[in-house]
C-alpha positions in Angstrom: 9.9 11.1 6.8 8.1 8.1 8.5 4.3 8.3 8.2 4.5 10.8 5.2 2.4 10.0 2.2 1.8 11.8 -0.9 -1.1 12.4 -3.6 -1.1 13.8 -7.1 -2.5 13.2 -10.6 -0.1 12.4 -13.5 -0.3 11.1 -17.0 0.9 7.4 -17.7 3.5 7.1 -20.4 5.6 4.4 -21.8 9.4 3.9 -21.9 10.6 1.8 -24.8 13.8 0.9 -23.2 15.4 -2.5 -22.9 12.5 -3.4 -20.3 9.6 -1.4 -21.8 7.3 -0.3 -18.8 4.6 2.3 -18.2 5.4 5.2 -15.6 3.9 8.3 -14.2 6.3 11.1 -13.2 6.2 12.3 -9.7 5.8 16.1 -9.7 8.7 18.3 -8.8 7.5 19.5 -5.4 6.9 16.0 -4.4 10.1 14.7 -5.7 12.0 17.5 -4.1 10.5 16.4 -0.6 11.3 12.7 -1.2 14.9 13.5 -2.5 15.6 15.6 0.7 14.7 12.4 2.8 15.9 9.8 0.5 18.6 8.5 2.6 16.2 7.0 5.2 14.4 5.2 2.6 16.7 4.2 -0.4 18.1 0.8 -1.0 20.6 1.7 -3.6 20.7 3.2 -7.1 18.4 5.8 -6.0 15.4 3.5 -5.6 12.9 4.3 -3.0 10.5 1.5 -2.0 6.8 2.8 -1.7 3.3 1.3 -1.2 0.5 3.1 -2.7 -2.7 3.1 -4.7 -3.3 4.1 -8.6 -7.2 4.7 -9.0 -7.8 2.8 -5.7 -5.9 -0.2 -6.6 -3.0 -1.0 -4.2 0.5 -1.6 -5.3 4.0 -1.9 -4.0 6.8 -0.8 -6.2 10.1 1.4 -6.0 10.5 4.9 -7.2 13.1 5.2 -10.0 15.4 8.4 -10.1 15.2 9.9 -13.5 16.3 13.6 -14.7 16.7 14.8 -11.1 13.3 13.6 -10.0 11.5 10.2 -9.8 8.9 8.1 -12.0 6.7 5.5 -10.5 6.5 2.2 -12.5 2.9 1.1 -13.0 2.9 -2.7 -13.4 0.6 -4.4 -16.2 -1.5 -6.1 -13.4 -2.0 -2.8 -11.5 -3.0 -1.0 -14.8 -5.5 -3.8 -15.7 -7.1 -3.8 -12.3 -7.2 -0.1 -12.3 -8.6 0.3 -15.7 -5.5 2.4 -16.8 -4.1 3.0 -20.4 -1.3 4.8 -21.9 -2.1 8.5 -21.7 -4.7 8.4 -18.9 -4.4 10.9 -16.1 -4.4 8.8 -12.9 -4.5 9.7 -9.1 -1.8 8.4 -7.3 -1.2 8.1 -3.5 1.9 6.7 -2.2 4.1 6.3 1.1 7.8 5.4 1.3 8.8 2.2 3.2 11.5 2.4 5.5 13.8 -0.6 4.9 
């Protein structure tokens, strides 16, 4: 999976858990491909480190495993720089980082 990258559009949603955060859900076809190759990238608990862009703003984060797929956390600083609000559909590009 080295050298692979993914692009997709997804809606920003908010999780109200103990650590509230904004996320986008990785589409199933992309999540399936990541899952098939996750052993090469995960650093535990299903987390996959990635680099990418949201609306052309660069970021680094880790995908969270959720409901058989993955979600991408979008930090406040990234949302503000990209002009992203809750409910917006954003363009995401990302690439797993081998650790």
